[in-house]
C-alpha positions in Angstrom: 10.3 162.6 137.9 9.3 163.3 134.3 8.8 166.9 133.2 5.5 167.7 131.6 5.8 169.6 128.4 3.7 172.7 128.1 1.7 173.2 125.0 0.5 176.4 123.5 -2.9 177.5 124.6 -5.8 176.9 122.2 -8.1 179.8 121.3 -11.6 179.4 122.6 -13.1 179.9 119.1 -11.2 176.9 117.9 -12.4 174.9 120.9 -16.0 175.9 120.4 -15.9 175.0 116.7 -14.3 171.6 117.4 -16.9 170.8 120.1 -19.8 171.6 117.8 -18.2 169.5 115.1 -17.7 166.6 117.5 -21.4 166.8 118.6 -22.6 166.6 115.0 -23.6 170.1 114.8 -21.8 171.0 111.6 -24.1 173.9 110.6 -23.7 175.4 114.0 -20.0 175.1 113.8 -20.0 176.7 110.3 -22.2 179.5 111.6 -19.8 180.1 114.4 -16.8 180.3 112.1 -18.8 182.6 109.8 -19.6 185.0 112.6 -16.0 185.2 113.6 -14.9 186.4 110.1 -18.0 188.4 109.2 -16.6 191.9 109.9 -13.4 191.2 108.1 -15.2 189.8 105.1 -17.9 192.5 104.7 -16.1 195.5 106.1 -16.9 197.6 109.2 -19.6 199.7 107.5 -21.7 196.8 106.4 -21.0 194.9 109.7 -22.4 198.0 111.6 -25.7 197.6 109.8 -26.0 193.8 109.2 -25.2 190.7 111.2 -25.5 187.0 110.5 -28.2 185.3 112.5 -28.4 181.8 111.0 -27.3 179.3 108.5 -29.6 176.8 107.0 -28.8 174.6 104.1 -26.0 176.9 102.8 -28.2 180.0 103.0 -27.0 182.6 105.3 -29.7 184.6 107.0 -28.7 188.1 108.1 -30.5 190.8 110.0 -30.2 194.4 108.7 -31.2 197.5 110.5 -33.3 199.1 107.7 -35.0 198.2 104.4 -32.6 200.5 102.6 -29.6 198.4 103.8 -31.5 195.2 102.9 -32.0 196.4 99.3 -28.4 197.6 99.0 -26.9 194.4 100.4 -29.2 192.2 98.2 -27.6 194.0 95.2 -24.2 193.4 96.6 -24.8 189.7 97.4 -22.4 188.4 94.8 -19.6 190.5 96.2 -20.4 189.5 99.8 -20.5 185.8 98.9 -17.2 186.1 97.1 -15.6 187.7 100.2 -17.0 185.0 102.4 -15.6 182.3 100.0 -12.2 183.9 100.4 -12.4 183.7 104.1 -14.2 180.3 104.6 -13.4 178.4 101.4 -15.9 175.5 100.9 -17.7 176.3 104.1 -18.9 179.6 102.8 -22.7 180.1 102.3 -24.1 179.7 98.7 -26.8 182.3 99.1 -27.9 185.2 101.3 -31.2 186.2 102.7 -31.7 189.5 104.4 -34.4 190.5 106.8 -35.1 193.8 108.6 -35.1 193.5 112.3 
């Protein structure tokens, strides 16, 4: 009888991203990967007040909890985009849009 080799388990986030890619849902897969690294990229303070909600044509839409945070993050957009590029490489969004909600 042949012994079956055990492989390392795959993380669910990798499985979800691969399934979305396989289904032709590249934007959804990118949004999923972006959500996974959001807190690390923007820091815990920003993440506590702002969360990504959608990705359309390279534009990340994010929901913020106040107009003050929306204005502050709009001013910090270049810094946030650079941090996302470090995390995601070419998959990073090219622009940000904030909305209060």
